[in-house]
C-alpha positions in Angstrom: -57.5 9.9 -21.2 -56.4 11.3 -24.7 -53.0 13.0 -24.9 -51.7 15.0 -28.0 -47.9 15.6 -27.7 -46.4 18.3 -29.8 -42.6 18.3 -29.9 -40.2 18.4 -32.9 -37.8 16.1 -31.3 -38.6 12.4 -32.1 -36.8 11.2 -29.1 -38.8 13.4 -26.8 -42.0 12.4 -28.4 -41.0 8.7 -28.0 -40.2 9.1 -24.3 -43.4 11.0 -23.6 -45.4 8.4 -25.5 -43.9 5.7 -23.4 -44.7 7.4 -20.1 -48.2 8.3 -21.0 -49.0 4.8 -22.5 -47.6 3.2 -19.4 -50.5 4.9 -17.5 -52.9 3.7 -20.0 -53.5 6.9 -21.9 -54.2 7.2 -25.6 -51.5 9.3 -27.5 -51.4 11.1 -30.8 -48.4 13.2 -32.0 -47.4 16.3 -33.8 -43.8 17.3 -34.8 -44.5 20.9 -36.0 -47.2 23.5 -36.1 -48.9 22.1 -39.3 -49.1 18.6 -38.0 -50.4 20.0 -34.7 -53.2 21.9 -36.4 -54.0 18.9 -38.5 -54.2 16.6 -35.3 -56.4 19.2 -33.7 -58.8 19.1 -36.6 -59.0 15.3 -37.0 -58.6 13.9 -33.4 -62.0 12.7 -32.3 -62.6 12.9 -29.5 -60.2 15.8 -29.0 -57.2 15.5 -26.4 -57.8 15.9 -22.8 -54.2 17.2 -22.5 -52.0 18.9 -25.0 -48.2 18.6 -24.1 -46.8 21.4 -26.1 -43.1 22.1 -27.0 -43.0 25.8 -26.3 -40.6 26.4 -29.2 -42.5 24.1 -31.6 -41.4 25.1 -35.2 -44.0 26.9 -37.2 -45.8 28.9 -34.6 -44.9 31.9 -32.5 -45.0 31.0 -28.8 -47.7 33.5 -28.3 -49.8 31.9 -30.9 -49.7 28.4 -29.6 -52.3 28.7 -26.9 -54.8 30.7 -28.8 -54.7 28.3 -31.8 -55.2 25.3 -29.6 -58.0 26.9 -27.6 -59.7 27.8 -30.9 -59.9 23.9 -31.7 -60.3 22.6 -28.2 -61.2 25.2 -25.4 -61.6 22.4 -22.8 -58.2 20.7 -23.0 -55.4 21.3 -20.3 -52.5 22.9 -22.0 -49.0 21.9 -20.6 -46.1 23.9 -21.8 -42.6 22.2 -22.2 -39.3 23.8 -22.6 -35.7 23.4 -21.9 -35.6 27.1 -21.3 -36.6 27.8 -17.6 -37.4 31.4 -18.6 -40.2 30.1 -20.7 -42.3 29.1 -17.7 -43.4 32.6 -16.7 -44.2 33.5 -20.2 -46.3 30.1 -20.9 -48.3 30.5 -17.7 -48.9 34.2 -18.2 -50.3 33.4 -21.8 -52.7 30.7 -20.3 -51.0 27.4 -20.1 -52.2 25.5 -17.1 -48.9 24.0 -16.2 -45.3 24.2 -17.3 -42.7 21.2 -17.4 -39.1 21.9 -17.9 -37.5 19.4 -20.2 -34.6 19.4 -17.7 -36.8 17.9 -14.9 -37.2 14.3 -13.8 -39.9 12.3 -15.8 -41.4 12.0 -12.4 -42.9 15.5 -12.8 -44.7 14.7 -15.8 -45.9 11.3 -14.5 -47.4 13.1 -11.5 -49.1 15.6 -13.8 -50.6 12.8 -15.9 -51.7 10.8 -12.9 -53.4 13.9 -11.4 -55.1 15.0 -14.7 -56.2 11.5 -15.3 -58.1 11.5 -11.9 -60.1 14.4 -12.9 
């Protein structure tokens, strides 16, 4: 499975990369909206899952999902945020899942295992 993780925090990206690679997934990274758009254009084949920081610099939250969907309509979008109130907004706007950055890494591991089995 191919994962694109988009987060401006290098420590978060590093931790997410380690978790995903432990499960045998291929990972590409983006640190802001510009690098996210670049990855969406050049990654071939495209990501199966996009782990998206809901507060990613350079894009308004409501724009994130539509931009990603334009480039890759089949990917699973997982919104991530340290703000619990972002859950309802991200799911309402079309993310398939939401992960709080305050939750245990086990939550992400379960999601990656489940998505990898599809």
